[in-house]
N, C-alpha and C positions, 0 to 999 in steps of 0.2 A: 937815614931818616933824621931830619933836623928837629930840634926841640920845639920850634914854633909850629911845625906841621903837626906834631903830636898834640900840642895845645889846641890847634884849630880843629883837629879831629875830635878831641875831647869836647869842644864846644858843640859840634854836630851831634854827638851822642847825648850830651846833657839836654840840648834843646829838643831832641827827639823824645827822650824819656819824659821831659817836663811837659811837652805838648800832649802826650798820651795820657798823662795822669794815671799811669798804670805801670806794672812791671812787664818786662820783656825778657825773652830768652836771648842767648848769644846769637842763635840762628836767626831769630826775628830781627834783631838789630842789624845783622849782616844784610838782610834783604832791604830793610827800610832805609838804612843809611847809605848803602852802596859801597861801604868801605870793605877792603879786603880783610881777611882774618887777622893778620899781623897788625894792621893799622887800628882795627877795632880793639884788639887786646891791649895795645899800648895806650889807647885813649881811655879805656875802662880802668887800666892801672893808674893813669894820671888822676882820674876822678876819684878812685879809691884812696889814693895817697892824700888827697885833699878832703877826704870825708864828704864827698858830694854824692856818693851812691851807696846803696844798701843792697846786700845780697841775701836772698832767701832760697829755700828749696821746698818745693811742693810737688808731690806726686812723682818723685824721682827726677824732676827737672829743676835746673838752677835758673833763677831769675835775677835781674838787675833792675833797680828802681832808683829814682831820685830820692836822696835823703832829705826829708822835710824837717827843717829846724823849727821848733816852736819855743818862743820866748814868752813867758808869762810875767 
């Protein structure tokens, strides 16, 4: 897998999460984005490294959401 493909997949994930304005599970992202598990995991890793996503756990499920920066 090439770095530019990981970056493109990260863009797909970021736009998906940003458009939903909500958190999603890994399984939900698999369905909505159409990416395979490896591509999705590397894309989320890319976004995590850039502090673009936030991880939470609720009810025993892990969620990913877009990290919203606020500057006052």
